N, C-alpha and C positions, 0 to 999 in steps of 0.2 A: 357447413355453410354451402350456399348454392349461388351460382351466377345465373340470373334470369335475363335472357336476351329476347328482345321483341323487335320485329320489323312490321310497321303499320303504315296506314295511309296518313299523309301529312295533316290533313284537315281534322283528324281524330286525335292529334297529339295533345291539345289542351284538355280534352275530355279525359284522356288517360292520365295526364299529369295531375289534374284535380282529384281524380279517383284515388290515385296512389297517395297523394297528399292527405286525403281524408283517412287513410289507413296508417298514417305515420311515416310513410316513405318519402323522404325529401331529397336524398342524395342519389344521383344517378349520372351516367354519362350518356350524352345524346349526340348523334351524328346524323347528317343528311346522307342518304344512300340512294342508289338507283339500281334497278334490277327488273326482272320479269319472272313470272311463274309459268304455269301451264298455258296461259293465254298468249304468251310470247309477245306482249305489248298490244298495241291497238292502233287503229287508223283515226286520224283527225283531219279536219279541213281548215286550211288557213288561206284566206283571200281566194276562195274558190278552188284551191288546189289540194288534193288529198296527199297525205304523207304518212309514213309509218313511224310510230313511236315505239321503239324496241326496248328502251330503258325507261321504266316508269319511276317517278320520284317517290321515295319512301323516307320514313324516319326510323332510325335504328337506335334503341337505347338499351342500356345494361344497368342492372342493379344487383348488388350482392346482399343477400339476406340470410338470416338463420334458417336452418333446415325446417323448423316448425312453421315458418312464415311463407315458405316457397309456394305451397299449394294455393294459399289465399291470394298471394300476389299475382300468380298466373291467372287465377279466376277473375280478379279485378281488372287486369289488363285486357283479357279476352272479352269481358262483357262491355267495357268502356270503348274498345276499338271496333266492336262488331257493327257492320252496316248491313250484313246479309247479302252482299254482292261480291263477285269475284275480285280477288286482290286485297281482301281485308288484312292479310298478313299472317305471320307465324309467331309463336312464342316457344322458346325452348329453354331447358334447364340443364345445367352441367354442374358437377361437384367442384368445389374450390378447396384446395388443400391448405392454403395459407394466404393471409392478407397482412400487409404492413402499412400503417399510416406513416407516410414519409415525414411529416412535420414533427410528430412526437415519438416515433419509433414503436408505437403500440402495435401489438400483433393480434391476429385472429379475431375472436369475437369483440374484444375491446377496441379493435380498429374500425368496427362497423359504426 
């Protein structure tokens, strides 16, 4: 099993959710996050005054999938979240040793 984690722009969340749903992925954990990458934030203007935005809003979500599905899930996320501009986000994959569904006690693949 693999844990696929992605951090993307908030306005791309619905596109990614729909793309994952089309591949059969429905269960995931989603959180609002803030951060910055190489650009270290950006400058905006509010009522004529410039100010620095150092933490940019993002969406972080995680989904646990079978090893065989991980590559296609990553590809789906990357293509649905891509805008071609700085700050599109990142996707990473880490191995999962064990999963337990709390409600039923099912473990590993049957818990997915």
